[in-house]
C-alpha positions in Angstrom: -10.8 17.9 -22.4 -12.0 14.1 -23.0 -13.2 11.7 -19.8 -12.7 8.0 -20.3 -14.7 5.6 -17.8 -14.2 1.4 -17.0 -14.7 -0.1 -14.1 -12.9 -3.4 -13.6 -14.2 -6.6 -12.4 -13.4 -9.3 -9.9 -14.3 -11.9 -8.3 -12.2 -13.2 -5.0 -11.4 -16.6 -3.9 -10.7 -15.4 -0.5 -12.2 -13.2 2.2 -9.3 -11.2 2.3 -6.7 -9.9 -0.8 -5.0 -7.7 -2.0 -4.7 -7.4 -6.4 -1.9 -5.4 -7.9 -4.2 -3.3 -10.3 -1.3 -1.5 -12.2 -1.7 -2.8 -15.3 -5.1 -3.2 -15.5 -5.3 1.0 -15.1 -2.4 1.5 -16.7 -4.4 -0.9 -20.2 -7.4 1.9 -19.2 -5.2 4.9 -19.7 -3.8 3.7 -22.9 -7.5 2.9 -24.5 -8.8 6.4 -23.4 -5.8 8.2 -25.3 -5.4 10.6 -23.2 -1.5 11.9 -22.8 -1.7 14.5 -20.1 -4.6 14.4 -16.9 -5.3 12.6 -13.8 -7.0 9.4 -13.4 -9.1 8.3 -10.3 -9.1 5.0 -9.3 -11.8 4.3 -6.9 -13.6 0.7 -5.3 -17.1 0.8 -5.8 -17.9 -1.5 -2.4 -17.8 -0.3 1.3 -15.8 -3.2 2.0 -12.9 -2.8 -0.5 -10.1 -0.1 -0.9 -8.3 1.0 -3.8 -4.7 2.4 -2.5 -1.1 2.8 -3.7 1.9 1.0 -2.2 4.8 -1.2 -3.0 4.5 -4.6 -4.5 6.2 -7.1 -1.6 4.9 -9.8 -0.2 6.0 -9.1 3.2 4.8 -5.5 2.8 1.3 -7.6 2.2 1.9 -9.5 4.9 2.4 -6.6 7.4 -1.0 -5.1 6.3 -2.7 -7.8 7.0 -1.6 -8.5 11.0 -1.7 -5.0 10.9 -5.2 -4.5 9.9 -6.1 -7.8 11.6 -4.7 -5.6 15.4 -6.8 -3.0 14.4 -9.6 -4.7 13.7 -9.9 -8.6 14.1 -12.4 -10.2 12.2 -13.4 -12.6 14.9 -15.2 -12.6 17.6 -18.3 -11.8 15.1 -20.3 -10.1 18.4 -17.9 -7.6 19.4 -19.3 -5.3 16.2 -22.6 -3.9 16.7 -23.0 -4.2 12.8 -22.3 -7.8 12.9 -26.4 -8.6 13.0 -27.1 -9.1 9.3 -23.6 -10.1 8.0 -20.1 -11.1 9.6 -18.5 -8.1 7.9 -18.1 -5.3 10.6 -14.5 -5.6 10.3 -14.4 -5.2 6.7 -16.0 -2.0 6.6 -12.8 -0.8 9.3 -10.1 -2.0 7.3 -11.3 -0.4 4.2 -11.5 3.2 6.0 -8.4 2.6 7.0 -6.8 1.7 3.8 -9.1 4.2 1.5 -11.3 4.1 -0.8 -9.5 6.0 -3.8 -6.1 7.3 -5.0 -5.8 9.7 -8.2 -2.7 9.3 -10.1 -1.6 12.1 -12.2 -1.3 10.9 -15.8 2.5 12.9 -17.7 3.2 12.0 -21.7 0.5 9.0 -21.8 1.9 7.3 -18.2 1.1 7.0 -15.1 3.0 9.5 -13.1 4.4 7.6 -9.9 7.6 7.6 -7.3 9.8 4.4 -7.6 8.4 1.4 -6.5 4.8 3.0 -6.6 2.0 0.4 -7.6 -1.7 0.5 -7.2 -3.9 -2.2 -5.4 -7.5 -3.7 -4.8 -7.7 -4.6 -1.3 -10.6 -6.7 -0.6 -11.9 -7.6 2.9 -15.2 -9.0 2.4 -14.4 -11.0 -0.7 -15.8 -14.1 -1.9 -18.0 -12.3 -4.8 -18.1 -10.1 -7.5 -16.7 -6.5 -6.8 -16.1 -3.7 -9.0 -13.1 -0.7 -9.3 -14.1 2.4 -11.2 -11.1 3.9 -13.4 -11.8 7.5 -14.5 -9.5 9.4 -16.7 -9.8 13.4 -17.4 -7.7 15.2 -19.3 -6.1 15.9 -23.2 
């Protein structure tokens, strides 16, 4: 069995962004040479997420509205966490959207269902963030 590790680096320009990382993960898979196995993709920060869904702008808007209703950014003083930082909402949004995904690798390709894509969700951006891609298999 082989293993391969790669970090993807993002520097977002907005506080909240959804970035399609499917091509980046697919490139890492090709670099690994692994044909059969699993790929783990996880956010390496507690205010960001990795998840699988459809790449459709209306849906992305719906995520934003949904998450903002559940954990509104403002007023900042509604959260006990917001004493030094103002990102309590980002921690909650990350918990809702999840930390990581695992995708099967079959015949050297990400084994997705129809319309599935990988996304990095940033909820406290405007700075450098990392995503870990770990691939194991043969």
